[in-house]
C-alpha positions in Angstrom: -233.0 2.5 -36.2 -231.5 -1.1 -37.8 -232.2 -1.4 -40.6 -234.2 -4.6 -41.9 -232.6 -8.3 -42.6 -232.0 -8.5 -46.3 -233.3 -12.1 -47.7 -231.8 -13.7 -50.9 -233.4 -15.5 -53.6 -232.0 -18.5 -55.3 -233.0 -21.3 -57.6 -231.8 -24.6 -56.7 -231.9 -27.9 -59.0 -233.5 -30.5 -56.6 -231.6 -33.2 -58.9 -228.1 -31.8 -59.0 -227.5 -29.2 -56.3 -227.0 -26.3 -59.2 -228.4 -22.8 -58.3 -229.1 -19.8 -60.1 -230.5 -16.2 -59.6 -233.6 -16.9 -61.7 -236.2 -19.8 -62.4 -235.6 -22.0 -65.3 -237.4 -24.6 -66.9 -234.5 -26.8 -67.7 -231.5 -27.2 -65.4 -228.4 -25.7 -67.0 -226.2 -28.0 -66.0 -228.2 -31.9 -65.3 -230.0 -30.7 -68.3 -233.4 -31.8 -65.9 -237.2 -30.5 -66.5 -239.3 -28.6 -63.9 -236.7 -28.9 -61.2 -235.7 -25.6 -60.1 -237.0 -25.0 -56.7 -236.9 -21.9 -54.7 -234.5 -21.0 -52.2 -234.4 -18.3 -49.8 -232.0 -17.1 -46.9 -231.6 -14.6 -45.1 -228.1 -12.2 -45.3 -227.6 -11.4 -41.7 -228.6 -14.8 -40.6 -226.0 -16.2 -43.3 -223.3 -14.2 -41.5 -224.0 -14.6 -38.5 -223.6 -18.3 -38.6 -220.3 -18.2 -40.9 -219.0 -15.9 -37.7 -220.1 -18.5 -35.2 -218.9 -21.0 -36.8 -215.6 -19.6 -38.2 -215.4 -18.8 -34.2 -215.7 -22.9 -33.0 -213.0 -23.6 -35.5 -210.4 -21.4 -34.4 -211.1 -22.4 -30.8 -211.6 -26.3 -31.5 -207.4 -25.6 -32.9 -205.3 -27.5 -35.6 -205.7 -31.0 -33.6 -209.1 -31.6 -34.0 -211.0 -31.8 -37.0 -212.3 -28.3 -38.5 -214.4 -26.7 -41.0 -213.8 -26.8 -44.5 -213.6 -23.2 -45.2 -211.0 -22.2 -42.4 -208.1 -19.5 -43.6 -205.3 -21.5 -42.5 -203.0 -22.1 -44.8 -201.2 -25.3 -44.0 -198.2 -27.7 -45.7 -200.4 -30.8 -46.5 -197.0 -32.7 -46.2 -196.5 -31.3 -42.3 -200.2 -32.8 -41.5 -200.2 -35.7 -39.5 -202.6 -38.3 -41.3 -203.8 -40.9 -39.3 -206.1 -43.7 -39.9 -209.2 -43.3 -38.0 -209.9 -46.1 -35.6 -213.3 -47.8 -36.4 -216.1 -49.0 -34.5 -217.2 -52.7 -34.4 -220.5 -53.5 -32.7 -220.6 -56.6 -34.1 -223.0 -56.0 -36.7 -220.9 -57.7 -39.6 -223.2 -57.1 -42.7 -223.6 -53.3 -41.5 -219.8 -52.6 -41.0 -219.0 -54.8 -44.0 -221.3 -51.8 -46.3 -219.8 -49.5 -44.3 -216.1 -50.4 -45.6 -215.1 -52.2 -42.0 -216.6 -50.3 -39.5 -218.4 -47.2 -38.1 -215.7 -44.4 -38.4 -216.1 -41.7 -35.8 -217.3 -37.6 -36.7 -218.6 -39.7 -40.0 -221.6 -38.5 -42.0 -223.8 -41.1 -43.3 -226.6 -40.8 -45.5 -229.1 -44.0 -45.7 -232.0 -43.7 -48.4 -234.8 -46.9 -49.2 -238.5 -47.2 -49.7 -241.0 -46.9 -46.7 -241.1 -50.1 -44.3 -237.9 -51.3 -45.9 -236.4 -51.7 -42.6 -234.2 -48.1 -42.1 -235.4 -47.1 -38.4 -235.2 -50.6 -37.5 -231.4 -50.7 -38.4 -230.4 -47.7 -36.9 -232.3 -48.7 -33.3 -230.5 -52.3 -33.4 -227.3 -50.4 -34.5 -227.6 -47.8 -31.8 -228.2 -50.0 -29.1 -225.6 -52.2 -29.8 -223.3 -48.4 -29.8 -224.4 -47.8 -26.5 -223.6 -51.2 -25.3 -219.7 -50.7 -25.8 -220.0 -47.4 -24.0 -221.1 -44.6 -26.6 -223.2 -41.8 -26.2 -225.4 -42.0 -28.6 -228.5 -39.4 -29.4 -231.4 -40.8 -31.5 -233.6 -37.6 -32.6 -236.9 -38.9 -34.5 -238.9 -36.4 -36.1 -241.6 -39.3 -37.9 -241.9 -41.0 -34.7 -243.8 -40.2 -31.5 -240.8 -41.6 -28.4 -243.9 -44.4 -27.3 -243.8 -45.9 -31.1 -240.2 -46.1 -31.0 -240.3 -47.9 -27.6 -242.8 -50.0 -28.8 -240.2 -51.0 -31.7 -237.9 -51.8 -29.5 -239.9 -54.0 -27.3 -240.7 -56.1 -30.4 -237.0 -56.5 -31.5 -236.0 -57.7 -28.1 -232.9 -54.6 -27.7 -232.0 -52.7 -24.6 -231.9 -49.3 -24.8 -231.0 -48.3 -21.3 -228.5 -45.0 -21.7 -229.6 -44.4 -25.8 -231.1 -40.6 -25.4 -234.3 -40.4 -27.7 -235.5 -37.0 -28.8 -239.0 -36.4 -30.9 -237.7 -33.1 -32.5 -238.0 -31.8 -35.9 -236.0 -27.7 -35.0 -232.7 -27.8 -35.9 -232.0 -25.0 -33.2 -233.4 -27.2 -30.6 -231.7 -30.2 -31.9 -228.1 -28.6 -32.5 -228.6 -27.0 -28.5 -229.4 -30.8 -27.3 -226.0 -31.3 -29.1 -224.2 -29.0 -27.5 -225.6 -29.9 -23.9 -225.2 -33.8 -23.9 -222.2 -33.9 -26.3 -223.4 -37.2 -28.1 -220.8 -39.3 -29.8 -223.1 -40.4 -32.6 -226.5 -38.5 -33.5 -229.3 -40.2 -35.9 -231.3 -37.9 -37.8 -234.9 -39.8 -38.9 -235.2 -38.3 -41.1 -233.4 -35.3 -42.6 -236.8 -34.3 -44.6 -238.0 -33.7 -41.4 -236.3 -30.9 -40.0 -236.5 -27.1 -40.5 -234.8 -24.0 -39.5 -236.3 -21.4 -37.7 -234.4 -19.0 -40.2 -235.8 -20.4 -43.4 -239.3 -19.6 -44.3 -240.0 -22.6 -46.5 -241.7 -25.6 -45.1 -239.8 -29.1 -44.1 -238.7 -31.6 -46.5 -238.2 -28.0 -49.3 -235.0 -28.3 -50.6 -233.8 -24.9 -49.0 -234.5 -26.8 -45.6 -233.1 -29.9 -46.7 -230.3 -28.2 -47.5 -229.1 -26.0 -45.1 -230.5 -28.8 -42.1 -228.1 -30.9 -43.3 -225.3 -28.6 -43.9 -225.3 -27.2 -40.9 -225.6 -30.6 -38.7 -222.4 -31.7 -41.0 -220.7 -28.7 -39.8 -221.2 -29.4 -36.0 -220.4 -33.0 -37.3 -216.5 -32.2 -38.5 -216.2 -29.5 -35.8 -217.0 -32.1 -32.4 -216.0 -35.4 -34.2 -219.3 -36.3 -33.9 -220.9 -39.1 -36.1 -223.9 -38.2 -37.8 -226.5 -40.8 -39.2 -229.3 -38.9 -42.1 -232.2 -41.1 -42.8 -233.1 -39.9 -45.8 -236.7 -40.1 -48.1 -236.7 -41.6 -52.0 -238.3 -40.9 -55.0 -241.0 -43.2 -56.5 -237.7 -43.4 -59.3 -235.3 -44.4 -56.3 -233.0 -41.8 -55.9 -232.9 -39.9 -52.6 -235.2 -36.7 -52.2 -234.4 -33.5 -51.7 -231.1 -31.3 -53.4 -228.8 -33.9 -55.0 -225.9 -31.6 -52.9 -226.9 -33.6 -50.0 -225.4 -36.5 -51.5 -222.1 -34.7 -52.0 -222.0 -33.0 -48.0 -221.7 -36.5 -46.7 -218.6 -39.0 -46.4 -220.8 -42.3 -46.8 -224.3 -43.2 -49.1 -226.0 -46.4 -48.1 -229.1 -47.5 -50.2 -231.7 -50.5 -48.9 -232.7 -52.5 -51.6 -235.6 -54.8 -52.0 -239.1 -56.3 -52.2 -241.1 -54.9 -48.4 -243.1 -58.2 -49.1 -239.6 -60.1 -48.6 -238.3 -60.8 -46.0 -234.6 -60.0 -47.4 -232.9 -56.7 -48.0 -229.4 -55.5 -49.2 -227.8 -52.7 -47.9 -225.5 -50.8 -50.9 -222.7 -48.3 -50.2 -222.6 -46.1 -53.7 -220.7 -43.7 -51.7 -218.0 -44.2 -49.2 -214.8 -41.9 -48.2 -213.5 -44.5 -46.0 -213.6 -47.8 -47.8 -214.3 -49.2 -51.4 -217.9 -48.6 -53.0 -220.4 -51.0 -54.3 -219.9 -53.0 -51.2 -223.3 -54.6 -49.8 -224.6 -55.8 -46.6 -227.1 -59.0 -46.8 -229.9 -59.1 -44.0 -232.8 -61.2 -43.3 -236.0 -59.6 -41.7 -237.1 -61.5 -38.9 -239.3 -60.6 -36.0 -236.6 -59.4 -33.8 -235.3 -57.3 -36.0 -232.9 -57.5 -39.5 -230.1 -60.2 -39.1 -226.8 -60.3 -41.2 -226.9 -63.2 -43.4 -223.2 -65.0 -43.6 -223.7 -67.0 -47.1 -225.6 -64.6 -49.4 -225.1 -67.1 -52.2 -227.0 -70.5 -50.7 -229.8 -67.7 -50.5 -229.8 -66.6 -53.9 -229.5 -70.2 -55.0 -231.4 -71.8 -52.8 -234.9 -72.0 -55.3 -233.0 -72.8 -58.3 -234.2 -76.3 -59.9 -232.7 -78.6 -61.7 -233.2 -79.2 -65.1 -235.5 -75.9 -65.9 -234.0 -74.3 -69.2 -232.7 -70.8 -69.2 -231.6 -70.6 -65.8 -228.1 -70.6 -65.7 -225.7 -69.7 -62.7 -223.2 -66.2 -62.5 -220.7 -65.7 -60.0 -221.0 -62.0 -59.0 -218.5 -59.5 -57.4 -219.7 -57.1 -54.9 -217.1 -55.1 -53.8 -214.7 -57.8 -52.1 -217.3 -60.5 -51.9 -218.1 -63.0 -54.6 -221.6 -63.8 -54.4 -223.6 -66.7 -56.6 -226.4 -65.8 -58.4 -229.5 -67.3 -60.7 -229.9 -65.6 -64.1 -232.8 -66.7 -65.5 -233.9 -66.1 -69.4 -237.0 -66.8 -71.3 -236.9 -66.1 -75.0 -240.4 -67.1 -76.7 -242.1 -66.1 -80.2 -243.4 -62.6 -80.1 -246.8 -61.3 -81.4 -246.1 -57.8 -81.7 -243.9 -55.8 -84.7 -241.2 -54.8 -81.9 -240.4 -57.3 -79.5 -240.3 -56.6 -75.6 -236.8 -56.5 -74.0 -237.8 -56.5 -70.4 -234.4 -56.9 -68.1 -235.1 -57.2 -64.3 -232.0 -56.5 -62.4 -229.7 -56.0 -65.7 -228.8 -53.6 -67.9 -231.8 -53.4 -70.3 -229.1 -51.2 -73.2 -226.4 -53.8 -72.7 -229.0 -57.1 -73.2 -229.3 -55.3 -76.5 -225.9 -55.2 -77.7 -225.1 -58.9 -76.4 -228.4 -60.2 -78.9 -226.6 -58.6 -81.6 -223.3 -60.5 -80.4 -225.1 -63.8 -80.7 -226.5 -63.4 -83.8 -223.5 -62.3 -85.0 -221.3 -64.7 -84.0 -223.3 -67.9 -83.4 -226.4 -66.9 -86.1 -228.8 -67.3 -83.3 -231.4 -64.7 -83.8 -234.0 -62.7 -81.6 -235.6 -60.3 -84.1 -239.0 -62.2 -83.9 -238.7 -63.2 -80.2 -239.7 -61.5 -76.8 -236.6 -61.5 -74.3 -236.6 -61.4 -70.7 -234.2 -61.5 -68.3 -234.1 -61.7 -64.3 -231.4 -61.8 -61.6 -232.8 -63.6 -59.0 -233.3 -62.6 -55.3 -233.1 -58.8 -56.3 -229.8 -57.7 -56.4 -228.7 -55.5 -58.9 -225.8 -56.4 -61.6 -223.5 -54.1 -62.7 -220.7 -55.6 -64.1 -220.1 -57.1 -67.7 -218.5 -60.6 -66.3 -222.0 -61.6 -66.4 -222.0 -61.0 -70.5 -221.2 -64.7 -70.6 -223.8 -66.5 -68.3 -226.6 -63.8 -70.1 -225.7 -65.6 -73.1 -225.8 -69.1 -72.3 -228.6 -68.3 -70.0 -230.4 -66.9 -73.5 -229.4 -69.8 -75.4 -230.4 -72.3 -72.9 -234.1 -71.0 -73.5 -234.2 -70.5 -76.9 -233.3 -74.7 -77.4 -234.8 -75.7 -74.3 -231.6 -77.2 -73.6 -231.3 -77.0 -69.5 -227.6 -75.9 -68.2 -226.3 -78.1 -65.2 -227.3 -76.9 -61.7 -223.4 -77.7 -60.7 -222.4 -75.3 -63.9 -221.3 -71.6 -62.9 -220.2 -68.7 -65.7 -218.7 -65.7 -65.6 -217.0 -63.6 -68.3 -217.2 -60.2 -70.8 -218.2 -60.7 -74.3 -217.0 -58.4 -76.7 -218.2 -57.1 -79.7 -215.9 -59.3 -81.7 -217.3 -62.1 -79.8 -214.1 -62.4 -77.9 -214.3 -63.5 -74.4 -212.4 -61.0 -72.1 -211.0 -61.6 -68.4 -212.4 -60.1 -65.8 -211.3 -59.1 -62.0 -210.8 -61.1 -59.2 -210.9 -64.5 -61.1 -209.4 -66.8 -58.8 -211.7 -65.6 -55.9 -214.9 -66.3 -58.1 -213.7 -69.5 -58.8 -212.8 -70.6 -55.4 -216.0 -69.0 -54.3 -217.9 -71.4 -56.3 -216.2 -74.6 -55.9 -216.6 -74.3 -51.9 -220.7 -74.3 -52.5 -220.4 -77.8 -54.4 -220.0 -76.6 -58.4 -218.3 -79.2 -60.3 -217.8 -77.2 -63.4 -216.9 -73.8 -64.1 -216.6 -71.9 -67.5 -214.3 -69.1 -67.1 -211.8 -66.6 -69.8 -209.1 -68.5 -70.9 -206.6 -65.8 -69.3 -209.0 -66.2 -65.6 -208.5 -70.1 -65.7 -207.0 -71.1 -62.2 -204.8 -73.9 -61.4 -207.1 -77.1 -61.0 -208.8 -77.6 -57.9 -209.6 -81.5 -57.3 -213.1 -82.0 -58.2 -213.7 -79.0 -60.1 -213.6 -78.9 -63.7 -212.3 -75.7 -64.9 -212.4 -74.5 -68.7 -211.2 -71.9 -70.3 -212.9 -70.7 -73.3 -211.8 -67.8 -76.0 -214.6 -66.6 -78.2 -218.4 -67.2 -77.3 -218.7 -69.6 -80.1 -216.6 -72.0 -78.3 -218.3 -71.4 -74.9 -222.0 -72.5 -76.7 -220.0 -75.5 -77.8 -218.2 -76.5 -74.2 -221.7 -75.9 -72.5 -224.7 -77.4 -75.2 -222.5 -79.5 -77.6 -221.4 -78.9 -81.5 -225.0 -79.8 -82.5 -226.3 -76.6 -81.0 -224.1 -73.8 -82.9 -225.6 -72.8 -86.2 -223.9 -71.4 -89.0 -226.7 -71.6 -91.7 -225.8 -67.9 -92.2 -223.6 -67.9 -95.2 -222.6 -63.8 -94.4 -220.8 -65.4 -91.9 -218.6 -68.6 -92.2 -216.7 -71.0 -89.8 -213.8 -69.6 -88.6 
């Protein structure tokens, strides 16, 4: 009599992927509360998958991409390492976010809010792939074939040759992949898939983890590019177990307000290129279109003579982008004044306000401070410090900064202006867009550009004097005498 298959039970953290034999109210790894979810898998099924994958890996041979669990021991120096050729489909902003193009055999995860354009972007990309002779399979678990066909009709794309299946069962998708041997597979979305070998519902931690792992193994064994569409939580993080992001090669996030016509595709993980690259898109009636000059887009609505507005030269990956930073400082009616930021770090703002009081003697202890990076872009670098402080001083003194002035620089606790990376490229980008005055850290000052005044500053006090004049610099606090 055959013995019954044993079921193994584990508890997996939905935030970090930590697994434990029993439930914890707080994850021992990431310290998050109420994130441990039950994960069940049949022991015999697991062994069957392992034996099947081991046999497939052996038959694949050493010359192909095999599974990472093979028992063969190799000398690393003898392994032939070749840069994977990238596929260019003429979608420049998407290719920039991917690090220079699509890499065959890579696994990509794209997340974003509902309705932001994930399915639209991938449908356009796959149609361009098919036009280049690539064999592509689009598996949708959220929309029917009619819905996808209607979207393609609205976008005006040629879907001839694009294979489509509306399916959520993993085993059927695996069989179709084995039968059709596609070069690219889109799974829309990974949260809708389920495996019949697991009793959990689609979208659960166990189902998402298992389905993603099995599709990733197929991708690496057969050299197929797989693109997952992922849901996001209310906080904007990828839904499901955090281990999902560790499995894939590239993680892209769609950002932007669904009510706006503009979207930002940001790479936060990329094994084949640099991270923090962004692609900027505009949503039109014909789908997403790349924006070649994002700086002009973000500065399009800036007005002359508005206090609290400053242009900052941001660096996203390898691309300098000019962004308008707005500050509003107003008398507070609360015991604890508000500090609200959109697109910047709120904790860093608190530190910068302390530096402003210590070195320029402008205090905000009774003022509400609001800070906004226009255009919905998120600023993650400290090079924005000087621009933020100048915008705050501009709002406090009600004195506008010229719209032809651009600023960047990191501010230290001692009030010093520190140099930042790729300063020359930032300056050149600003000069191309018609800025005639650029205030930079002294060590970032470049060779003079005709028609552009490049001013290097060494400390915050000098920077404020350069922008607003000495009359606006107050040293009325006797504890901090003039240097």
